[in-house]
Steps between C-alpha positions, in 0.01 A plus 500: 500500500665588173185438297299728727755778466514461124121508470447785743808702413429492128124554545404221263144492624536134594276417795703285740305363794777284639791286393770259596862470391667162510875447470663163457838387383742219435826450683742220570550477875823304449668825392344716769594253774852452363446125450604508133754766399393458136132571570389861444411721794178693464185479293517368146146623426246729665135515401256772599127456454229755561139416583275802467136551586405730212260544211780620272503372143796321336638821350499677837662199667772488235575869559502446876746213462725711276504788748548268797808345340631845407451680834514228766816555705536135596442374145749746350761422766478129428479541122799727450859515601526661841821633645592301808783546745605386844719648768668331794624686801698345780590660830 
């Protein structure tokens, strides 16, 4: 999604026929399940990979990657500090 927006929104002239985004990550379920209070909760690493059906050259792909990392909402949210808060209401 992000790569398509970056390519189309910036009019790079990169012909994209189709593509696939894959997300995978590492986490310790002992923390998430509360089995080990010392184990971290959440992902320790997240990897995104993009498979594109395109005739773009290496220079175009490098620019597309740069713009994708810069303008992808999900990537930027995960990469930077994001303000987070919770509220609890009881009746």
